C-alpha positions in Angstrom: 142.5 99.5 80.7 141.7 96.2 79.5 140.0 93.9 82.4 142.5 91.7 83.9 141.8 88.9 86.5 143.3 86.4 88.4 142.9 83.3 90.7 146.0 82.1 93.1 145.6 79.3 94.7 148.2 78.1 97.3 149.2 74.5 96.8 148.5 73.1 100.4 146.1 70.6 99.0 143.4 70.2 96.2 140.6 72.7 95.7 138.0 72.3 98.1 134.3 73.9 97.9 135.3 77.3 99.4 137.9 77.8 97.3 136.0 77.0 93.9 133.8 79.6 95.1 136.6 81.9 94.8 137.5 80.5 91.7 134.3 80.4 89.6 133.7 84.3 90.8 137.0 85.5 89.6 136.3 83.8 86.1 132.8 84.9 85.9 134.2 88.4 86.6 136.8 88.4 83.8 134.2 86.6 81.1 131.6 89.4 82.2 133.8 92.0 81.7 135.5 90.5 78.4 138.6 90.7 80.1 141.4 88.0 80.5 141.7 85.5 83.3 144.9 84.2 84.8 145.8 81.4 87.2 148.7 81.8 89.2 150.1 79.5 91.9 150.7 80.9 95.4 153.8 78.3 96.6 155.8 81.1 97.8 155.3 79.4 101.4 157.4 76.5 100.6 157.2 74.4 103.9 153.7 74.3 103.6 153.1 73.1 99.9 152.2 69.8 99.0 154.2 68.5 95.8 152.1 67.7 93.0 148.8 69.8 94.6 149.9 72.3 92.0 149.0 70.2 89.0 146.1 68.9 90.9 144.7 72.4 91.0 145.3 72.8 87.5 143.4 69.7 86.9 140.8 70.4 89.0 139.9 73.7 87.4 140.2 72.4 83.8 137.4 69.9 84.7 135.4 72.7 85.7 135.8 74.7 82.4 138.3 77.2 84.5 141.7 77.3 82.1 144.0 80.1 82.2 144.2 82.4 79.3 148.0 83.2 79.7 150.8 80.4 80.7 150.3 79.6 84.5 153.1 81.8 87.0 154.4 79.8 89.8 155.9 82.3 93.2 158.5 80.4 93.6 160.5 81.6 90.2 159.7 85.1 90.9 162.9 85.6 93.5 164.2 88.3 92.0 161.4 90.1 91.3 160.6 90.3 94.9 164.1 90.9 95.8 164.2 94.1 93.6 160.8 95.1 95.1 163.0 95.0 98.8 165.5 96.6 97.4 163.8 99.7 96.3 161.8 99.9 99.9 165.3 100.2 101.3 166.4 102.7 99.5 163.7 104.8 99.7 163.7 104.1 103.3 160.4 102.3 103.6 162.2 98.9 105.0 163.8 98.2 107.7 165.7 95.0 109.0 163.9 93.8 112.3 165.7 91.0 114.6 162.4 90.5 117.1 161.5 87.3 117.6 157.7 86.5 118.5 158.6 86.2 122.0 160.4 89.4 122.1 157.1 91.3 120.4 155.1 89.5 123.1 157.2 90.7 126.0 157.3 94.3 124.5 153.5 94.8 124.8 153.3 94.0 128.0 156.3 96.3 129.1 154.3 98.9 127.1 150.8 98.1 128.6 149.4 97.1 125.3 149.3 93.2 125.3 148.0 91.3 122.2 144.0 90.7 122.2 143.1 87.3 122.3 142.9 85.7 118.6 144.5 88.7 116.8 147.9 89.1 115.6 150.4 91.6 117.6 150.5 95.0 116.5 154.6 95.0 116.3 155.6 97.9 118.3 158.5 99.4 116.1 161.3 98.0 118.4 163.9 97.6 115.5 162.7 101.0 113.8 166.0 103.2 113.5 164.9 105.8 115.6 164.3 103.5 118.2 168.0 102.0 118.2 167.8 99.8 115.6 168.7 96.2 115.8 170.9 97.1 118.8 173.8 95.0 117.8 171.6 91.9 117.1 171.3 90.0 113.9 168.7 90.7 111.5 165.6 88.0 111.4 163.2 89.5 109.0 162.6 92.8 106.9 159.6 95.0 107.6 157.6 98.0 105.7 157.7 101.2 107.9 153.9 102.1 108.0 152.9 105.8 108.1 152.0 106.9 111.5 149.0 108.7 109.4 148.2 104.9 107.5 144.4 105.0 107.3 143.4 103.2 104.3 140.0 103.8 102.7 138.7 101.7 100.1 135.5 100.7 98.5 135.3 96.9 98.0 132.6 96.0 95.1 130.4 93.7 97.4 131.2 95.2 100.8 130.8 98.6 100.0 133.3 101.4 101.7 135.8 99.9 104.0 138.6 101.5 106.2 141.5 100.5 108.1 144.3 102.2 110.6 147.1 100.2 109.7 149.4 101.9 111.8 147.4 101.2 115.2 146.0 98.0 114.1 148.8 96.0 112.2 152.0 98.0 112.6 155.1 97.6 110.7 154.5 94.4 108.8 156.8 91.7 107.2 158.0 91.8 104.0 160.6 89.0 104.5 160.3 86.3 106.9 163.1 85.3 109.4 163.2 82.1 107.5 164.1 83.7 104.3 160.9 83.2 102.4 158.5 86.0 101.2 155.9 87.1 102.8 152.6 86.9 100.8 152.0 90.8 101.2 155.3 91.7 99.3 154.7 89.0 96.7 151.3 89.2 95.8 151.4 92.8 95.2 154.7 92.5 93.3 152.6 89.8 91.2 149.5 91.6 90.7 151.4 94.6 89.3 153.6 92.3 87.1 151.1 90.6 85.8 148.8 94.2 84.8 145.9 92.8 87.1 143.0 95.5 87.3 141.0 93.7 89.2 141.1 91.6 91.8 138.2 89.0 93.2 139.1 86.8 96.1 137.6 85.2 99.7 136.3 87.7 101.9 138.8 86.3 104.7 141.4 88.1 102.5 140.0 91.5 103.0 141.7 92.0 105.8 145.1 92.2 103.8 144.2 94.5 101.4 144.7 97.8 103.5 148.3 96.4 103.6 149.0 95.9 100.2 147.3 99.2 99.0 149.8 100.6 101.5 152.9 98.3 99.6 151.2 99.5 96.2 151.8 103.2 97.2 154.8 102.9 98.2 156.4 101.1 95.2 154.4 103.4 92.7 152.2 100.4 91.9 148.5 100.8 90.5 145.9 99.5 92.8 143.2 97.1 91.7 139.7 97.1 92.0 138.4 94.7 94.9 135.6 92.1 95.2 135.6 89.7 98.0 133.1 86.8 97.8 131.0 85.0 100.7 132.9 82.6 102.6 131.7 78.8 102.5 131.4 77.6 106.4 132.3 74.4 107.9 129.9 72.4 110.4 131.7 74.1 113.2 131.0 77.5 112.0 134.1 78.5 110.5 135.4 79.2 107.3 135.9 76.3 105.6 139.8 75.6 105.0 142.4 72.8 104.5 143.5 73.5 108.0 140.1 72.5 109.7 139.5 69.5 107.7 137.6 70.7 104.1 137.2 67.5 101.8 138.8 68.0 98.5 136.4 68.5 95.5 134.2 65.6 94.2 134.6 66.2 90.7 132.7 63.2 89.6 130.0 65.8 88.2 131.7 68.8 87.5 128.1 70.9 87.4 127.0 69.6 90.4 130.2 71.1 92.3 129.5 74.2 90.3 126.3 74.4 90.9 127.2 74.4 94.7 129.6 77.2 94.1 127.3 79.3 92.3 124.8 79.1 95.0 127.1 80.8 97.5 127.5 83.6 95.0 123.9 84.3 94.6 123.4 82.3 91.1 120.8 80.2 90.4 121.7 76.4 89.5 122.1 75.3 86.3 120.5 71.9 85.0 122.1 69.6 82.7 124.0 66.2 81.9 127.5 65.9 83.7 128.9 67.4 80.2 127.1 71.0 80.5 129.5 72.9 82.1 130.5 75.2 79.3 126.7 76.1 78.7 126.3 76.8 82.6 129.2 78.8 82.7 127.8 80.9 79.5 124.8 81.3 81.4 126.4 82.4 84.8 128.6 84.9 83.2 125.2 86.8 81.9 123.8 86.3 85.7 126.8 87.7 87.2 127.2 90.7 84.5 123.8 91.6 85.8 124.5 91.1 89.5 127.8 93.1 89.4 126.1 95.9 87.7 124.7 97.0 91.2 128.2 96.8 92.9 128.9 99.9 95.1 131.9 102.2 92.8 135.0 103.1 94.1 
């Protein structure tokens, strides 16, 4: 199939140094494969979105020479696609309603002798599964995927190599539609990648842990699984991933080439000299460098 990649930022603020690394890597991967590069605005989590941040992000990308090859897509306009996917999962018995609050889940885990580990998300204990009594008269709050008991997912990341996760043990039945009525990231991203014909996903390493859940959803919906590559993270002064939540500063694009050079170094690519307007030439050179770098990637 023809290569189709994408960059999918959330408009919770402007791009920072870490997000430019993922944007540049996904663009270079598409260009190195002679493919198509798309931009999708992941604004499904509306309470966290900042008005105008989507347009600012597109302007920042354009200043760096990174422009979508097709019209930009906004997740907030794709509700009917997500509902159709959920309806399909419900019809085949792969999704069920859940009435549990976070406190309910914590209590159930304590009673079972399996309390949540510190800094780890709680593994849902299956309280509202039909075979466990279902809602038991309570009002549904969310919808969950019924994760198969044998849900070990093995996959190969083209940078990190072989990966594996037992989703049933490590995650449990995960959310598809939240209690506040918003669509969960896992469902939205799987539906959108398939609808846009995405064949390759290049994104930050912090999202690698999501991949097994997304593969399970792809299988449940009969959708193709893209090839994945997760890029190195940019760390803040505290040693944690640079993010808007921990004070990451917006990109200084007074010199776009300087910002791109910083991102290229994180990706193991050489810096490119030139004037402020030498962005296009640098991107062409990095495309050749990227092709050589990824030619040695692990194969799925």
